C-alpha positions in Angstrom: -147.4 -2.5 189.9 -151.0 -1.7 188.9 -152.5 -0.5 186.2 -153.6 2.8 188.7 -150.5 2.8 189.7 -148.4 3.2 186.6 -150.7 5.5 185.2 -150.1 8.0 188.4 -146.7 7.5 187.7 -146.6 8.6 184.4 -148.6 11.6 185.2 -146.7 12.8 187.7 -143.0 12.1 186.2 -144.8 13.7 182.9 -145.9 17.2 185.1 -142.4 17.2 186.9 -140.4 17.1 183.1 -142.6 19.7 181.9 -142.3 22.0 184.5 -138.7 21.6 184.0 -139.5 22.5 180.4 -141.0 25.6 180.6 -138.0 27.7 181.3 -136.5 26.4 178.0 -139.5 26.5 176.0 -139.7 30.2 177.0 -136.0 31.0 175.8 -136.5 29.7 172.0 -140.3 30.1 170.8 -141.3 28.0 168.4 -138.3 26.0 167.9 -138.6 22.4 167.3 -136.2 19.7 168.1 -137.1 17.0 166.0 -137.6 17.9 162.2 -140.0 15.8 160.3 -141.1 15.5 156.7 -143.7 13.2 155.3 -142.5 11.2 152.5 -144.4 9.3 149.8 -143.1 5.8 148.0 -144.5 7.1 144.7 -145.4 10.7 143.6 -147.8 9.5 140.9 -149.7 6.4 142.9 -152.5 4.7 140.4 -156.1 5.5 141.5 -157.4 2.2 143.3 -154.2 1.0 144.5 -152.0 1.8 148.2 -149.2 4.1 148.4 -146.5 4.1 150.8 -146.1 6.7 153.0 -142.9 7.3 155.3 -142.9 9.6 158.5 -139.1 10.9 158.7 -138.0 12.4 161.7 -134.4 13.7 163.0 -133.9 14.6 166.5 -131.6 17.0 167.6 -128.6 16.4 169.2 -129.2 15.0 172.9 -133.0 15.1 172.0 -134.8 11.8 172.0 -138.7 11.0 170.8 -141.0 7.7 171.9 -142.1 4.6 170.6 -145.7 3.4 170.4 -145.4 2.1 173.8 -142.5 5.1 175.4 -142.2 2.8 178.5 -143.1 4.4 182.3 -142.8 7.8 181.5 -143.2 9.5 177.9 -146.1 9.5 175.6 -146.6 8.2 171.7 -147.0 11.0 169.2 -151.1 11.5 168.1 -151.8 11.8 164.7 -154.7 13.8 163.0 -154.8 13.1 159.2 -156.6 15.0 156.5 -157.1 13.1 153.4 -159.4 13.2 150.6 -162.9 11.6 150.6 -162.5 8.0 150.2 -158.8 7.7 151.3 -157.7 6.2 154.3 -154.8 5.2 156.4 -153.1 1.5 157.7 -151.8 1.7 160.8 -148.4 3.0 161.8 -145.6 0.6 162.0 -142.5 1.5 164.4 -138.7 0.7 163.7 -137.4 -1.2 166.7 -136.8 1.3 169.4 -133.8 1.9 171.9 -133.7 1.9 175.9 -133.2 4.8 178.1 -133.2 4.4 181.4 -133.5 7.9 183.5 -132.6 7.5 187.4 -134.1 3.9 186.9 -136.8 4.9 185.2 -137.0 2.9 181.3 -138.0 4.6 178.6 -138.7 3.3 175.2 -137.4 6.0 172.8 -135.4 7.1 169.7 -132.0 9.0 170.0 -131.2 8.7 166.8 -133.3 9.3 163.3 -136.1 7.0 163.1 -139.1 6.6 160.1 -142.7 5.7 160.9 -144.3 3.4 157.5 -148.1 3.4 156.9 -149.9 2.7 154.3 -152.7 5.2 151.9 -155.4 3.7 150.6 -157.0 5.8 147.2 -159.9 5.4 146.2 -161.2 4.0 142.5 -162.2 6.2 140.1 -159.5 9.4 140.8 -159.1 10.7 137.1 -155.1 10.4 136.0 -153.4 13.9 136.5 -155.9 14.7 140.0 -154.4 16.2 142.6 -154.5 14.7 145.7 -153.8 16.5 149.1 -152.2 14.5 152.2 -152.1 16.6 155.3 -151.2 15.8 159.0 -151.3 17.5 162.0 -149.0 15.9 165.0 -148.2 16.2 168.6 -145.8 14.7 170.1 -143.2 14.6 173.0 -139.6 15.2 172.8 -136.8 15.3 175.8 -133.4 15.5 176.7 -132.0 13.4 180.4 -133.6 16.3 181.7 -135.8 18.3 180.5 -139.5 17.7 178.0 -141.1 19.5 175.6 -144.3 19.0 173.9 -144.7 20.0 170.4 -146.5 20.3 167.4 -146.0 20.0 163.5 -148.5 20.1 160.3 -147.1 18.1 157.7 -148.3 17.7 153.4 -147.3 16.4 150.7 -149.4 16.3 147.2 -150.0 13.5 145.2 -150.8 13.2 141.5 -152.4 10.4 140.2 -150.8 8.5 137.4 -148.7 5.4 136.9 -147.9 4.6 139.9 -143.9 4.9 138.9 -141.2 4.8 141.9 -138.2 6.5 141.8 -134.7 4.5 142.1 -133.9 6.8 145.1 -137.3 6.8 146.6 -137.2 2.8 146.5 -133.9 2.7 147.9 -134.7 4.7 151.3 -138.1 2.7 151.6 -136.5 -0.6 151.8 -134.2 1.1 154.1 -137.0 1.9 156.4 -139.0 -1.2 156.0 -135.7 -3.3 157.0 -135.6 -1.5 160.7 -139.1 -2.5 161.0 -139.6 -5.5 163.5 -139.5 -8.7 161.2 -142.6 -11.3 162.0 -141.4 -14.6 164.1 -143.7 -16.6 162.3 -143.9 -19.1 164.9 -146.0 -18.6 167.8 -144.6 -17.8 171.1 -146.5 -18.6 174.9 -146.2 -16.5 177.9 -147.0 -17.7 181.7 -148.2 -15.0 184.3 -147.0 -15.2 187.5 -143.5 -14.3 189.5 -141.5 -14.3 187.5 -143.6 -13.6 184.4 -142.2 -16.1 181.6 -142.0 -15.5 177.6 -141.1 -18.6 175.3 -140.4 -17.3 171.8 -139.2 -19.9 169.5 -136.0 -19.1 168.2 -133.4 -21.6 166.4 -130.0 -22.4 168.6 -128.1 -22.0 165.3 -128.7 -18.4 165.1 -126.5 -16.3 166.8 -128.2 -13.4 169.1 -126.4 -10.4 170.1 -128.1 -8.6 173.2 -131.6 -9.2 173.3 -134.9 -7.5 175.1 -138.2 -7.6 175.1 -140.0 -4.5 174.3 -143.7 -4.9 175.5 -146.3 -3.6 172.9 -149.3 -4.9 175.5 -149.2 -2.3 178.7 -149.8 -3.4 182.0 -148.8 -6.7 181.2 -144.8 -6.1 182.8 -142.7 -3.8 185.1 -141.0 -1.5 182.3 -138.5 -0.7 185.3 -137.2 -4.9 186.2 -134.3 -6.7 184.7 -135.2 -9.1 181.9 -133.2 -12.3 181.9 -133.1 -13.9 178.9 -131.8 -17.6 178.4 -131.8 -20.4 175.8 -133.3 -23.2 176.1 -132.8 -25.4 173.1 -134.6 -24.0 170.0 -135.7 -21.0 172.0 -135.4 -18.4 174.1 -136.7 -17.8 177.0 -137.3 -14.4 178.6 -138.0 -13.9 182.4 -139.0 -10.8 183.9 -141.5 -8.9 186.7 -145.2 -9.3 185.7 -147.6 -6.9 186.7 -151.2 -8.8 185.8 -152.5 -11.3 183.8 -153.0 -10.4 180.3 -154.7 -12.4 177.8 -152.3 -11.7 175.1 -148.9 -10.4 175.1 -147.3 -8.5 172.2 -144.4 -6.7 171.8 -140.7 -6.8 169.7 -137.9 -8.7 170.4 -134.6 -6.8 169.8 -131.9 -8.9 168.6 -129.0 -6.2 168.0 -128.9 -2.2 167.3 -131.6 -1.8 165.1 -132.7 -5.2 165.1 -135.9 -7.3 166.0 -138.5 -9.6 165.9 -142.7 -9.1 166.1 -143.6 -11.4 169.2 -147.2 -12.1 169.8 -147.8 -14.3 172.5 -150.2 -16.5 174.1 -150.9 -18.0 177.6 -149.3 -21.4 178.1 -147.1 -23.6 180.7 -143.4 -22.1 180.4 -141.0 -24.0 182.4 -138.0 -22.4 183.7 -134.7 -22.6 180.9 -131.7 -24.7 182.8 -128.5 -22.5 183.5 -126.5 -21.8 181.0 -122.5 -23.2 180.2 -121.2 -20.0 178.6 -117.6 -21.4 180.1 -118.0 -24.6 178.0 -119.3 -22.4 175.1 -116.3 -20.6 175.5 -113.8 -23.5 175.4 -115.9 -24.9 172.0 -115.3 -21.9 170.3 -111.7 -21.6 171.3 -111.2 -25.5 170.3 -112.6 -24.6 167.1 -110.6 -21.0 166.4 -107.0 -22.8 167.5 -108.1 -26.2 164.9 -109.4 -23.5 162.3 -106.1 -21.6 162.6 -103.9 -24.9 162.2 -105.4 -25.6 158.8 -104.9 -22.0 157.5 -101.2 -22.9 157.5 -102.2 -25.0 154.5 -103.2 -22.2 152.4 -100.9 -20.8 149.5 -100.6 -17.3 151.3 -99.3 -18.8 154.2 -97.9 -22.2 153.4 -94.5 -20.7 152.0 -94.1 -18.2 155.1 -94.0 -21.2 157.3 -91.7 -23.1 155.2 -89.5 -20.7 154.8 -89.3 -20.3 158.8 -89.2 -23.8 158.9 -86.3 -24.1 156.4 -84.4 -20.7 158.1 -84.0 -23.1 161.3 -82.7 -26.1 159.2 -80.0 -23.4 157.7 -78.8 -21.3 161.0 -78.0 -24.5 162.7 -78.5 -22.3 166.0 -79.2 -23.8 169.7 -82.6 -24.9 171.2 -82.6 -22.0 172.9 -82.3 -19.8 169.8 -85.1 -22.1 168.1 -87.3 -21.8 171.4 -87.1 -18.2 170.9 -88.1 -17.8 167.6 -91.2 -20.2 168.2 -92.6 -17.7 171.0 -92.0 -14.6 168.9 -93.3 -16.1 166.2 -96.1 -17.2 168.1 -96.7 -13.7 169.7 -96.6 -12.1 166.6 -99.2 -14.2 165.1 -101.3 -14.4 168.3 -101.3 -9.9 168.5 -101.9 -9.5 165.2 -105.1 -11.9 165.4 -106.5 -10.2 169.0 -105.9 -6.8 167.2 -107.8 -7.8 164.5 -110.9 -9.4 167.0 -110.5 -6.1 169.1 -111.3 -4.0 165.9 -114.0 -5.9 164.5 -115.6 -6.1 168.4 -115.0 -2.0 168.3 -116.8 -1.9 164.7 -119.6 -4.0 166.0 -120.2 -2.7 169.4 -120.6 1.1 167.2 -123.7 -0.8 165.6 -122.0 -2.1 162.3 -122.5 -5.2 160.7 -119.3 -6.9 160.2 -117.5 -10.1 160.0 -114.2 -11.5 160.0 -112.1 -10.5 157.4 -113.7 -7.4 157.7 -111.0 -5.0 156.6 -110.9 -6.9 153.0 -114.1 -4.7 152.3 -111.8 -1.9 151.9 -109.9 -1.4 148.3 -106.7 0.1 149.8 -106.1 -2.5 151.9 -106.1 -5.0 149.2 -104.1 -2.8 147.7 -101.2 -2.9 150.3 -101.8 -6.7 150.5 -101.2 -7.0 146.9 -98.0 -5.1 147.2 -97.7 -6.8 150.2 -97.7 -10.4 149.0 -96.2 -9.3 145.5 -92.9 -7.9 147.0 -93.1 -11.5 149.0 -93.4 -13.2 145.8 -90.8 -11.5 144.0 -88.2 -11.7 147.2 -89.0 -15.7 147.1 -88.0 -15.4 143.0 -85.0 -14.3 143.5 -85.2 -10.8 142.2 -84.3 -9.1 144.8 -81.9 -10.4 148.1 -82.5 -8.2 151.4 -81.3 -9.4 154.9 -84.3 -10.6 157.5 -85.6 -7.8 159.6 -84.6 -7.8 162.7 -87.2 -5.0 164.0 -84.9 -3.9 166.7 -83.5 -7.0 168.0 -79.6 -9.0 166.8 -80.8 -12.2 167.8 -84.2 -13.2 165.4 -87.0 -12.8 167.6 -87.9 -9.4 166.2 -87.9 -11.2 162.4 -90.1 -13.7 163.6 -92.3 -11.9 165.6 -92.5 -9.6 162.2 -93.5 -12.5 160.4 -95.7 -14.3 162.6 -97.7 -11.0 162.7 -97.4 -11.2 158.8 -98.7 -14.3 158.2 -102.0 -13.8 160.3 -102.4 -10.7 158.5 -102.5 -12.7 154.7 -104.4 -15.2 156.3 -107.3 -13.6 157.2 -109.5 -13.9 154.0 -109.4 -17.5 154.8 -112.1 -19.5 156.5 -112.7 -23.2 156.7 -113.6 -26.2 158.9 -114.5 -25.3 162.4 -113.1 -21.9 162.3 -116.2 -20.6 160.5 -118.8 -21.1 163.9 -115.8 -20.4 166.5 -115.5 -17.2 165.4 -119.3 -16.8 164.9 -119.3 -17.9 168.6 -116.8 -15.4 169.9 -119.3 -12.6 168.4 -121.9 -13.4 170.5 -119.7 -14.4 173.9 -118.8 -11.6 176.6 -116.1 -9.5 175.1 -113.0 -11.4 177.4 -114.4 -14.7 176.2 -114.0 -13.2 172.7 -111.2 -12.1 172.9 -109.5 -16.2 173.7 -111.4 -17.0 170.6 -109.3 -14.9 168.6 -105.9 -15.5 171.0 -106.9 -19.3 169.7 -106.7 -18.6 166.1 -103.7 -16.9 166.3 -102.6 -19.8 168.4 -103.1 -22.5 166.1 -102.1 -20.3 163.5 -98.4 -20.3 164.9 -98.9 -23.9 166.2 -96.8 -26.0 163.8 -93.6 -23.5 164.3 -93.9 -23.6 168.1 -94.1 -27.1 167.9 -90.3 -27.2 165.6 -89.0 -24.5 168.5 -89.8 -26.5 171.0 -89.1 -30.2 170.1 -85.8 -31.2 168.7 -86.7 -34.6 167.6 -89.0 -32.5 164.7 -86.0 -29.9 163.9 -84.0 -32.8 163.2 -86.0 -34.2 160.6 -86.1 -31.1 158.7 -84.1 -32.0 155.6 -80.3 -30.6 155.6 -79.3 -27.5 154.2 -78.4 -27.6 150.0 -78.5 -26.6 146.6 -82.6 -27.7 147.4 -83.2 -25.0 149.2 -82.8 -22.3 146.4 -85.2 -24.5 144.0 -88.0 -24.8 146.8 -87.7 -20.9 147.7 -88.5 -20.3 144.1 -90.8 -22.7 144.0 -93.2 -21.3 146.9 -93.0 -18.1 145.1 -95.6 -19.4 142.6 -98.3 -19.7 146.0 -97.7 -16.3 146.4 -98.0 -14.8 142.4 -101.2 -16.4 142.6 -102.0 -15.0 145.8 -101.3 -11.6 144.5 -102.8 -12.4 141.5 -106.2 -13.2 143.2 -106.0 -10.3 145.3 -105.1 -7.8 141.8 -108.2 -9.7 140.7 -110.1 -8.9 143.9 -109.1 -5.1 143.6 -110.4 -5.0 140.1 -113.9 -6.2 141.0 -114.2 -3.4 144.2 -112.3 -0.2 142.4 -112.5 -1.3 138.6 -110.1 -1.4 135.8 -108.7 1.6 137.0 -108.2 0.5 141.0 -106.8 -2.8 139.4 -104.2 -0.6 137.2 -103.0 1.5 140.2 -102.2 -1.8 142.3 -100.4 -3.6 139.6 -98.3 -0.3 139.2 -97.9 0.0 143.1 -96.5 -3.6 143.0 -94.1 -2.8 140.0 -92.3 0.5 141.5 -92.3 -1.3 144.5 -90.6 -4.3 143.2 -88.2 -2.2 141.2 -87.4 -0.2 144.3 -86.4 -3.5 146.5 -84.4 -4.7 143.4 -82.3 -1.9 143.6 -82.0 -1.4 147.2 -80.6 -5.0 146.9 -78.3 -4.5 144.1 -76.9 -1.5 146.2 -76.5 -4.0 148.9 -74.3 -6.0 146.9 -72.3 -3.8 145.9 -71.8 -1.7 149.5 -73.3 1.3 148.6 -73.8 3.4 151.6 -77.4 3.7 152.7 -78.5 1.1 149.9 -82.2 0.9 151.8 -83.2 4.6 150.3 -84.6 3.1 146.9 -86.6 0.6 148.4 -88.0 3.0 151.6 -89.1 5.6 148.5 -90.6 3.7 146.4 -92.7 1.4 149.4 -93.8 4.9 150.4 -95.3 5.9 146.9 -96.7 2.7 146.5 -98.3 2.9 150.0 -99.5 6.8 148.9 -100.7 5.1 145.8 -104.0 3.5 147.9 -105.3 6.8 149.1 -106.0 7.2 145.2 -108.3 4.0 145.1 -111.4 4.8 145.0 -114.6 2.0 145.1 -116.4 1.5 141.8 -120.2 2.2 142.1 -121.9 -1.1 141.9 -122.1 -3.2 138.6 -124.8 -5.9 139.4 -124.5 -9.3 140.7 -121.9 -11.2 139.4 -122.3 -14.0 137.3 -122.6 -17.4 138.4 -122.4 -21.1 136.7 -125.8 -22.2 138.0 -128.4 -21.2 135.5 -131.0 -18.5 136.9 -129.3 -17.8 139.8 -130.4 -14.2 141.5 -129.1 -11.9 144.3 -129.8 -12.5 147.0 -132.6 -10.7 149.4 -134.6 -11.7 152.2 -137.2 -10.9 150.1 -137.2 -12.6 147.4 -136.0 -15.3 150.0 -139.7 -14.9 151.6 -141.1 -14.7 148.2 -140.1 -18.4 146.9 -140.3 -20.0 150.0 -143.7 -18.7 150.1 -144.4 -20.2 146.4 -143.2 -23.6 148.2 -139.7 -23.8 146.3 -136.8 -25.8 147.4 -133.9 -22.8 147.8 -130.0 -22.8 147.9 -128.7 -19.7 149.3 -124.9 -19.3 149.4 -122.8 -16.7 150.8 -119.3 -15.7 149.0 -116.9 -12.8 149.1 -114.5 -12.4 146.0 -111.3 -12.1 148.7 -112.7 -15.7 150.4 -110.3 -18.7 148.9 -112.8 -21.4 150.1 -115.8 -19.7 148.9 -113.7 -19.5 145.3 -112.8 -23.1 145.6 -116.1 -24.6 146.7 -117.6 -22.5 143.9 -115.1 -23.9 141.0 -115.5 -27.7 142.8 -118.9 -27.9 143.8 -121.7 -25.0 143.1 -120.9 -24.7 140.1 -120.4 -28.0 138.5 -122.4 -29.8 135.8 -123.5 -32.2 138.3 -125.4 -29.7 140.4 -126.4 -27.9 137.9 -128.5 -30.9 136.6 -129.5 -31.6 140.1 -130.8 -28.2 140.9 -132.6 -27.7 137.9 -134.6 -31.4 138.1 -135.9 -30.6 141.6 -137.0 -27.2 141.1 -134.1 -25.4 143.4 -133.7 -22.0 143.4 -130.2 -20.2 143.8 -129.8 -17.3 145.6 -126.0 -15.5 145.4 -124.8 -13.0 148.6 -121.7 -11.5 147.2 -120.6 -9.9 151.1 -117.1 -8.4 148.7 -117.8 -5.1 149.8 -119.0 -5.8 153.6 -122.9 -5.5 152.5 -124.3 -4.6 156.5 -127.7 -6.0 155.4 -125.5 -9.3 154.1 -123.6 -9.4 156.9 -126.4 -8.9 159.7 -128.1 -12.4 158.1 -124.8 -14.1 158.1 -124.7 -12.9 161.8 -127.5 -14.6 162.3 -127.0 -18.2 161.4 -124.0 -18.2 163.8 -121.2 -17.0 161.2 -118.3 -14.1 161.7 -117.8 -14.3 157.5 -118.5 -16.0 154.6 -118.9 -18.9 153.3 -122.4 -19.8 154.6 -124.2 -22.2 152.5 -127.9 -22.8 153.6 -130.7 -24.9 152.0 -134.2 -24.5 152.6 -136.3 -27.3 152.1 -140.4 -27.0 151.3 -142.3 -27.2 154.3 -139.7 -26.9 157.1 -139.3 -24.1 159.2 -135.7 -23.6 159.1 -132.9 -23.5 157.1 -130.1 -26.5 156.7 -126.6 -25.2 157.7 -124.5 -26.4 155.1 -121.1 -27.4 155.8 -118.2 -24.9 154.9 -116.3 -27.3 152.9 -118.4 -28.4 150.1 -118.3 -31.2 147.8 -120.6 -31.9 144.4 -122.3 -35.0 146.5 -123.1 -32.8 149.4 -125.1 -30.7 147.1 -126.9 -33.1 144.9 -128.1 -35.3 147.6 -129.9 -32.5 149.1 -133.1 -33.0 146.0 -132.1 -36.8 145.9 
């Protein structure tokens, strides 16, 4: 499509839309469908400095505004500033836009609130206390999917020359708006004009990319309505689409997810067609990694007692091979269904635009409290405080109980991640939904595999020890790791909800334990309705979860490495610009693997001394509360959750992703 034809199409379509808008405009004269305001980062900027300005826009439901390149139809806003003598504004910086296709016509729009940023340059010599008026007249187009309305707004703010102080809430707002801007890529991109036009963008193969799309800033470079094919090619991605000319330069934004993107500047060059992707191979590798990761979860302290008890129940029961196989299948079904349910919820949350990873539910203190009651109750039962019949869940042959036990094992295992599992789940988040669900199923299957093998392989069952008095001792010993798990959950609850939250959790556990003990006593005495104290206590304990509230953040947690700082992308960029080596690690209070690595490797004296000698700066990202900013950064490194360990060597462009199980030698070797 030629430039003249593109322009003519825009004129015709805009005219048609505007004609359809006149009735709506006549019905409600003067109404604005986008509410705008101008905000200064500092109300008291110093003379001779720059102060950030934000143009905040909030559209009515069903309406949208346009990006600086509106696409095939639309127009960018026209701004007319009125400023004091000597003052000026810089370039406008737009957040990453959205795509909107109407009748096959592509538009680049904002259907959600958006903020345009710029900087006001103040002249030197302004007297302290003097008022600086800033006025902006803006003409813009706002549309629905059926009509368009041209609107005008006059915005203003008055600044007082002062010391440049910034209010904390204003700083937080500007930080959020800046995070929505496309990040500079930092590496040169290439494009090759022709049919098709190919654009090659450096992008590490180790970093995940969601639903990518290239928004061109350079007009008349590509056909806006044409489809874009985006493929991986080693440490780059190649975009193929229909070109419309031979531009000398192509600029634009590569969107990598909702509200995320990179600013691209591409020069002409040779761009070869990428090899065909192999999604089936990627899905199979992710499935295998999830299966191995799930298998390793069985040695975790919160899962091992459950597996051991189920194995010993086979030895004790002396049931037939048919019964053993039935229990194995039911246990496996419980684990697989639970992992797939958690995975489906995770994919739905991410589809809604929220950055979340595996074990997302543990960022909610209410879920942590319920897990505390659950694991504490299991620990008290193993310790012999009370005896309850095995749950049958509506069946008489134990399959319901096996299903519930498999589901329980999968649910309490979610705080853990380890070798194979992290990369597999990270890959699942960028695979098609069907393949992703298969990966989550593989995790549940790996978790259930040992018990499934016991059910189907008689030789393994024969190797189980014979029933005897030792089983009671072993059962009580298994209560120890469950008590430790409950203790860890109580600590996590205290970190998330403060001392009051921890007290509520322990009170709920005490109440549940008392009710279950009472139920067990009534059961032994043959009382009618022996179960009611336990049911009442459990309902009250669960109801306690509604009273838990997240405590306000208390700052970054202390670490065992001197000089460690809270992680932020801005601080990372600053340290790298200074040529400093940086070790960045991402952890959470509910992540067992993280805590083991911190105690056994990261916080050791040998690592501290080596890092100090090598001048390594340490940044700590605490993901306990599910911070979406950290979540997006973690996801960008092909991880679905924590732990994540990165080392940035001076002078190297990309981070070295370290193993999920660390040793002190792994870290000291980085600077040796």
